[in-house]
C-alpha positions as CSV (number, residue, x, y, z in Angstrom):
1,M,129.4,-9.0,116.5
2,Q,129.4,-8.1,112.9
3,R,125.6,-8.3,112.9
4,F,125.4,-5.8,115.8
5,V,127.9,-3.5,114.2
6,G,126.1,-3.6,110.9
7,S,122.7,-2.8,112.5
8,E,124.2,0.2,114.3
9,W,125.7,1.5,111.1
10,F,122.4,1.3,109.4
11,T,120.6,3.1,112.2
12,N,123.2,5.9,112.1
13,R,122.7,6.3,108.4
14,I,118.9,6.6,108.9
15,L,119.3,9.2,111.6
16,C,121.7,11.3,109.5
17,G,119.3,11.2,106.5
18,I,116.4,12.4,108.7
19,I,118.5,15.3,110.2
20,K,119.7,16.3,106.7
21,A,116.1,16.3,105.3
22,E,114.9,18.5,108.2
23,T,117.8,20.9,107.7
24,S,117.1,21.2,104.0
25,L,113.4,21.8,104.5
26,K,113.8,24.5,107.2
27,P,114.7,27.4,104.8
28,I,111.9,26.3,102.4
29,A,109.3,26.6,105.2
30,E,110.7,30.0,106.1
31,M,110.3,31.4,102.5
32,P,106.7,32.5,102.8
33,Q,107.4,34.3,106.0
34,K,110.3,36.2,104.3
35,G,107.9,37.1,101.5
36,Q,105.4,38.5,103.9
37,R,108.0,40.6,105.6
38,M,109.3,41.9,102.3
39,K,105.8,43.0,101.2
40,K,105.3,44.8,104.5
41,Q,108.6,46.5,104.1
42,L,107.8,47.6,100.6
43,L,104.4,48.8,101.7
44,H,105.9,50.9,104.5
45,T,108.5,52.3,102.2
46,Y,105.9,53.3,99.6
47,R,103.8,55.0,102.3
48,F,106.9,56.9,103.7
49,V,107.9,58.1,100.2
50,F,104.3,59.1,99.4
51,L,103.8,61.1,102.7
52,C,107.2,62.8,102.3
53,M,106.5,63.9,98.8
54,L,103.0,65.0,99.8
55,I,104.4,67.1,102.7
56,A,107.0,68.6,100.3
57,V,104.3,69.6,97.8
58,V,102.2,71.2,100.5
59,G,105.3,73.0,101.8
60,L,106.2,74.2,98.3
61,C,102.6,75.6,97.8
62,L,102.8,77.5,101.1
63,V,106.2,78.9,100.4
64,A,105.3,79.8,96.8
65,G,102.0,81.5,97.9
66,Y,103.7,83.5,100.6
67,S,106.6,84.6,98.2
68,V,104.2,85.6,95.4
69,R,102.0,87.5,97.8
70,V,105.0,89.5,99.3
71,L,106.4,90.2,95.8
72,D,103.0,91.3,94.5
73,Q,102.4,93.6,97.4
74,N,105.8,95.1,97.0
75,Q,105.3,95.5,93.3
76,V,101.9,97.2,93.8
77,I,103.3,99.5,96.5
78,Q,106.2,100.5,94.3
79,Q,103.9,101.2,91.4
80,V,101.6,103.3,93.6
81,D,104.5,105.3,95.1
82,T,105.9,106.0,91.6
83,N,102.5,107.2,90.3
84,M,101.9,109.3,93.4
85,E,105.2,111.0,93.0
86,A,104.3,111.9,89.4
87,A,100.9,113.1,90.7
88,K,102.6,115.3,93.3
89,V,104.7,116.8,90.5
90,R,101.6,117.5,88.5
91,L,99.8,119.0,91.6
92,D,102.8,121.4,92.0
93,R,102.8,122.3,88.4
94,D,99.1,122.8,88.2
95,A,99.2,125.0,91.4
96,E,102.0,127.1,89.9
97,A,100.2,127.4,86.6
98,S,96.9,128.3,88.3
99,A,98.6,131.0,90.4
100,T,100.4,132.4,87.4
101,M,97.1,132.3,85.4
102,M,95.2,134.1,88.2
103,E,97.9,136.7,88.5
104,D,98.0,137.3,84.8
105,L,94.2,137.6,84.7
106,R,94.2,139.9,87.7
107,N,96.8,142.2,86.1
108,E,94.9,142.2,82.7
109,Y,91.5,143.1,84.2
110,A,93.0,145.6,86.6
111,S,94.7,147.4,83.7
112,K,91.5,147.5,81.6
113,T,89.5,148.8,84.6
114,R,92.0,151.4,85.4
115,V,92.0,152.7,81.8
116,V,88.2,152.9,81.9
117,A,88.3,154.8,85.2
118,M,90.7,157.3,83.7
119,L,88.5,157.8,80.7
120,L,85.4,158.4,82.8
121,E,87.1,160.4,85.6
122,E,86.0,163.7,84.3
123,Q,82.4,162.6,83.4
124,K,79.9,164.4,85.7
125,D,76.6,164.0,84.0
126,W,75.3,160.4,83.7
127,S,72.2,161.0,81.6
128,S,70.9,158.4,79.1
129,E,73.1,159.9,76.3
130,N,76.3,159.6,78.4
131,E,75.4,156.1,79.4
132,T,76.0,155.0,75.8
133,I,79.7,155.7,76.5
134,L,79.6,152.9,79.0
135,E,78.2,150.5,76.4
136,E,80.8,151.5,73.9
137,L,83.6,150.9,76.4
138,R,82.0,147.6,77.5
139,V,82.3,146.4,73.9
140,V,85.8,147.6,73.5
141,I,87.2,145.9,76.6
142,D,85.0,142.8,76.1
143,A,83.2,143.0,79.4
144,D,79.8,141.8,80.5
145,Q,78.8,144.9,82.4
146,I,80.2,148.4,83.4
147,S,78.7,150.3,86.3
148,V,79.5,153.7,88.0
149,S,78.9,154.3,91.7
150,N,78.9,157.5,93.7
151,E,80.9,158.1,96.9
152,T,78.2,156.2,99.0
153,G,78.5,153.0,96.9
154,I,75.2,153.3,95.0
155,L,75.3,152.5,91.3
156,I,74.2,155.6,89.5
157,A,74.8,154.4,85.9
158,S,75.2,150.9,84.3
159,T,75.0,149.1,81.0
160,D,72.5,146.8,82.8
161,F,69.7,149.2,83.7
162,S,68.4,146.7,86.3
163,S,71.5,147.3,88.4
164,T,71.0,151.0,88.7
165,G,70.3,152.0,92.3
166,K,71.9,148.9,93.8
167,R,75.0,148.9,95.9
168,A,78.5,148.1,94.5
169,Y,80.1,144.8,95.4
170,R,80.7,144.5,99.2
171,A,84.5,144.2,98.9
172,F,84.6,147.6,97.1
173,L,82.3,149.6,99.4
174,S,85.0,150.7,101.8
175,H,87.0,152.2,98.9
176,T,84.4,154.4,97.2
177,T,86.1,157.6,98.5
178,D,89.7,156.4,98.0
179,P,91.6,158.6,95.5
180,V,93.6,155.6,94.3
181,F,92.2,152.1,94.3
182,T,92.2,149.2,91.9
183,D,91.2,145.6,92.7
184,V,90.1,142.4,91.0
185,V,87.9,139.7,92.8
186,F,87.2,136.2,91.6
187,T,84.0,135.1,93.2
188,M,80.8,133.0,92.7
189,Q,77.3,134.3,92.0
190,N,74.4,131.9,91.8
191,D,76.9,129.0,91.7
192,K,78.6,130.5,88.7
193,P,82.1,132.0,88.6
194,M,82.3,135.7,88.2
195,I,85.2,138.2,87.8
196,L,84.6,141.7,89.2
197,A,87.1,144.6,89.0
198,A,86.9,148.1,90.5
199,S,88.9,151.3,90.2
200,A,88.6,154.7,91.9
201,L,87.4,157.6,89.8
202,G,89.7,159.9,91.9
203,S,89.2,162.7,94.4
204,G,86.7,160.5,96.3
205,K,84.0,160.7,93.6
206,G,83.1,157.0,93.5
207,L,84.4,154.1,91.5
208,I,84.0,152.1,88.3
209,Q,82.9,148.5,88.7
210,V,83.3,146.1,85.7
211,Q,82.1,142.5,85.4
212,Y,84.1,140.4,83.0
213,P,83.2,137.0,81.5
214,A,84.6,134.0,83.4
215,E,85.1,131.8,80.3
216,S,88.8,132.5,80.2
217,M,89.2,131.6,83.8
218,L,87.2,128.5,83.3
219,T,89.2,127.4,80.3
220,Q,92.4,127.9,82.2
221,S,91.0,126.1,85.3
222,Q,90.0,123.1,83.3
223,E,93.5,122.8,82.0
224,N,94.8,122.7,85.5
225,D,91.8,120.8,87.0
226,V,92.9,118.7,90.0
227,S,89.9,116.4,89.6
228,A,91.3,115.1,86.3
229,I,94.5,113.9,87.8
230,V,93.2,110.4,88.9
231,A,91.4,109.9,85.6
232,D,94.5,110.9,83.6
233,M,97.0,108.9,85.7
234,P,95.4,106.5,88.2
235,F,97.8,105.4,91.0
236,S,97.1,101.7,90.5
237,D,95.3,99.4,88.0
238,M,93.4,97.9,91.0
239,G,91.1,99.4,93.6
240,I,90.2,103.0,94.0
241,S,92.5,106.1,93.6
242,A,91.6,109.4,95.3
243,I,92.9,112.8,96.3
244,I,91.5,114.4,99.5
245,D,91.6,118.1,100.4
246,T,92.5,118.2,104.1
247,D,91.1,121.7,104.5
248,T,87.6,120.7,103.4
249,G,87.7,116.9,103.9
250,K,86.3,116.4,100.5
251,Y,87.4,114.5,97.4
252,V,89.0,116.7,94.8
253,S,89.8,113.8,92.6
254,H,88.4,110.3,92.5
255,T,88.3,107.2,90.3
256,Q,84.5,107.6,90.4
257,V,84.1,111.0,88.9
258,E,80.7,111.6,90.6
259,R,82.5,111.4,94.0
260,C,84.5,114.5,93.3
261,G,83.4,117.3,95.7
262,T,81.7,114.8,98.2
263,D,82.8,114.1,101.7
264,S,85.7,111.7,102.3
265,D,85.0,108.2,103.6
266,Y,88.2,108.0,105.6
267,D,89.2,109.2,109.0
268,E,92.1,111.6,108.7
269,S,93.7,110.1,111.8
270,L,94.6,107.1,109.7
271,F,97.1,109.2,107.8
272,S,99.5,110.2,110.5
273,G,102.8,110.3,108.6
274,K,104.1,111.5,105.2
275,K,103.5,108.1,103.7
276,G,102.5,104.7,104.9
277,K,100.2,101.6,104.6
278,V,97.0,101.0,106.5
279,D,95.0,97.7,106.7
280,L,91.3,97.9,107.1
281,L,88.6,95.3,107.5
282,R,85.3,96.1,105.8
283,Q,82.4,93.7,105.4
284,H,84.7,90.7,106.3
285,Q,87.2,91.7,103.6
286,R,90.7,93.1,104.1
287,Y,91.8,96.2,102.3
288,M,95.2,97.8,101.9
289,I,95.3,101.6,101.9
290,R,98.6,103.1,100.6
291,Y,98.8,106.9,101.1
292,Q,101.1,109.9,100.8
293,T,100.5,113.5,102.0
294,H,101.4,116.5,100.0
295,E,100.8,120.0,101.3
296,N,97.0,120.1,101.9
297,Y,96.3,117.0,100.0
298,I,96.2,113.2,100.8
299,L,96.8,110.9,97.9
300,L,95.6,107.3,98.5
301,V,94.9,104.0,96.9
302,D,92.3,101.6,98.4
303,I,92.9,98.0,97.2
304,P,91.2,94.8,98.4
305,Y,93.8,92.1,99.1
306,R,91.6,89.7,97.1
307,E,92.6,91.5,93.9
308,M,96.3,91.3,94.7
309,D,96.0,87.6,95.6
310,N,94.8,86.5,92.1
311,A,98.3,85.7,90.9
312,R,99.0,84.0,94.2
313,G,96.1,81.7,93.8
314,M,97.2,80.8,90.3
315,V,100.7,80.0,91.4
316,I,99.5,77.8,94.2
317,K,97.3,75.9,91.8
318,W,100.1,75.3,89.3
319,V,102.6,74.3,92.0
320,F,100.0,71.9,93.6
321,A,99.1,70.4,90.2
322,S,102.8,69.9,89.3
323,G,103.4,68.3,92.7
324,L,100.5,65.9,92.2
325,I,101.9,64.9,88.8
326,L,105.3,64.2,90.4
327,L,103.6,62.3,93.1
328,L,101.8,60.2,90.6
329,V,105.0,59.6,88.6
330,A,106.8,58.5,91.8
331,T,103.9,56.2,92.8
332,L,103.8,54.6,89.4
333,S,107.6,54.2,89.5
334,M,107.5,52.4,92.8
335,R,104.6,50.2,91.6
336,M,106.7,49.3,88.5
337,G,109.6,48.4,90.8
338,Y,107.3,46.2,92.8
339,F,106.2,44.3,89.7
340,Y,109.7,44.0,88.5
341,L,110.9,42.6,91.8
342,K,107.9,40.2,91.8
343,K,108.8,39.0,88.3
344,K,112.5,38.7,89.1
345,S,112.0,36.8,92.4
346,P,108.5,35.1,92.3
347,E,109.5,32.9,95.2
348,L,109.3,35.9,97.5
349,F,105.7,36.6,96.6
350,P,103.8,33.3,96.7
351,K,100.1,33.3,95.8
352,E,99.2,30.9,98.6
353,P,101.8,31.2,101.4
354,S,100.2,28.4,103.5
355,N,100.7,25.7,100.8
356,W,104.0,27.0,99.4
357,A,106.2,24.5,101.1
358,E,104.0,21.6,100.0
359,Q,104.1,22.8,96.4
360,Q,107.9,22.9,96.5
361,K,108.0,19.4,97.9
362,S,105.7,18.1,95.1
363,K,107.9,19.7,92.5
364,K,110.9,17.8,93.8
């Protein structure tokens, strides 16, 4: 009986030892699998963080590019509008100064011509001796030429002998028999400006016609020249600035001076309101046209969007470069964390997962 009981006790002890050994070896066998799962989790985490940061960088680039483009366009439009308002003030000032100048010149030449007519009113004989009087008067009033016409409009005496026998200027022909008449005309002859004035001799005996030099008018006109507005104060630092006369459809002022006086390149139907912005596509390139109308003028700026997008491109490049640097820093930080964890818990990252359990057994 004792022998049987002793053998049963021994058998139970052996079975308990086997069960205990299996139980203690089970977590050791599972360690490589846990290490593999942790590596996969870390890899998925790194990928997730990397993709999120990359998407954030691309989103920042898009938002920054859009914001800078909108701000640049608004800044350009504000600058153009301010410069156009200043140009309109100058147009009004120059128009007023030009009108005042023309009126002053008209009054001055009309007075001189009327005085000459009064001095010659009683002169009846226009022989060569008396024609010297005309030359003396011409020098006194600083004129280019003085002529006398009869009641039919034929010039019977002149300081320019080649003009004798010709007709008076066409605008004066209908007034040769008027007892009272004085007028001044600003005209062109052979593409040169000319100032002509006429005054009746009285009692329907003809009139005095005087041609004055146009230098004074040219000097005043140059001071109030519309074509110099764009050169003196361009509407924008970019693109082309121009002023178009709606009556003639020609440029009266242009960034390219040689274009002044040529036909406009724009359809006037584009400029329907007082002010606005028009987008055009020319040669696969987009242009912004900002314009304002003022009386019989159209003030405009033609700017390619490519010029306005220079700052936008630079901002996108800087934001993208900064994002890549942050992405690199984050990647290196995660990599350092991986190495730290591997050093801290080397059992989670075995070099040979298949033989890891055997190695642990041999150590024991």
